[in-house]
C-alpha positions, 0 to 999 in steps of 0.5 A: 221101148226103154233101153235095156243096158244089161252087160254095160257099165253104170253111168259115171255121175256124182250125186250131191248128198247131205250127210250129218249136216255136211254136203258130200259128193258120192260118185258112181264108184262109191256106190257100185265099185267092188260091190253087188248092188240092187237099185230100184228107181221110182218116180218120186219120194212120198208117192203112194206106191213107192211108200206103201210097197216098193220101199217097205218090201225091199227094206224087209227083204234086205237080210235075205238078199244079204245072205245071197251075196248082195252088199247094199240096196239103193233107192234112187229118185229124181229128188233132192237130198233133203227130200230123200233123207226125210223120206228115208226117215219117215219110212224107217228104211234103215236097210236101204241107201237113198240116193238123190239123182237131183238133176236126173243125170244118172236116170237120163244116161240110163235112158229112163228119164220121162216127162211127168209134167202133166202131174206137175212133177217135171222130169222123173225116173221111170220105175225099174230095178237092176242088179249091178255087179262091180259097176256092171249091170247084170239084170234089169227089170223095167216096168212096161211102157204104158200109161200111169205108173205100172208096178209089175216087175220091179218089185223086191220079190221079182228081184229075189227070185232072180238073185236066189230062186230058192230063198226062204222068205221071212215071216210076215209079222204085224205088231199093234203097240202104243207109246210107252208100253213096256210089254210092247217094248219087250215084244219088239226086243224079242222079234229083234233077237230073232232077226225078224222084221215087222210092221208096227201099227201104233195106236193113235196113228191110224188105228185105235184100241177099237181096231185091236178089239175088232181084230183080236177080241182083246183090249190090250197091247201088244197084239202080234200076228205072224203070217196072218195067225194071231199069236197074242201078246208078249208072253204069247210071243215068248211061248211061240218062239220057245216052242220052235 
């Protein structure tokens, strides 16, 4: 069993980070003191579950968390600052602060440093999330201690249900675009004006116009889906919002 440190202070450590080309020490007080912070920690940057589910959903739900008193969301991993900075950029996770626990000091003091040598990872963090209020751990969701990399309770939706059980979830939006498309740019601008997050599928990066035609029976972009409903292009999106 992993230790549950609820009602205890977070470990006091110094994280070595690279910001704007300069080394900068970030302390636990810098991260947690006087703030309501959600932390989710995971085995490694760029790994499948972390990149496809854990990070994107926390990034998507940050505006909802913010409405309910959360000041920041931190993604932590036993990786160095260069890896974490590159991962943040690749994930386009502007709503999340990526903190490198490069030496595993914070994770070890949390009692959640585990041996991943069989995978060639060395020592890494067990997957968990926690709510920290002014440096005190208010709630922890620790994945069950079983083989593999379970992802059952440390997800963003579980944390949101704890923080704000009646919170209204944002709509799920997917937009198909291609580089240089002015109508795609207009549609994304409209979504931004509505404070609506979205998943962007760029043609040429894992999808093609054939994909769009198969899904929508159209051969133009953008094509937008909201909560699984096909809305259409930029003009259709404008009509969708003007009717609300």
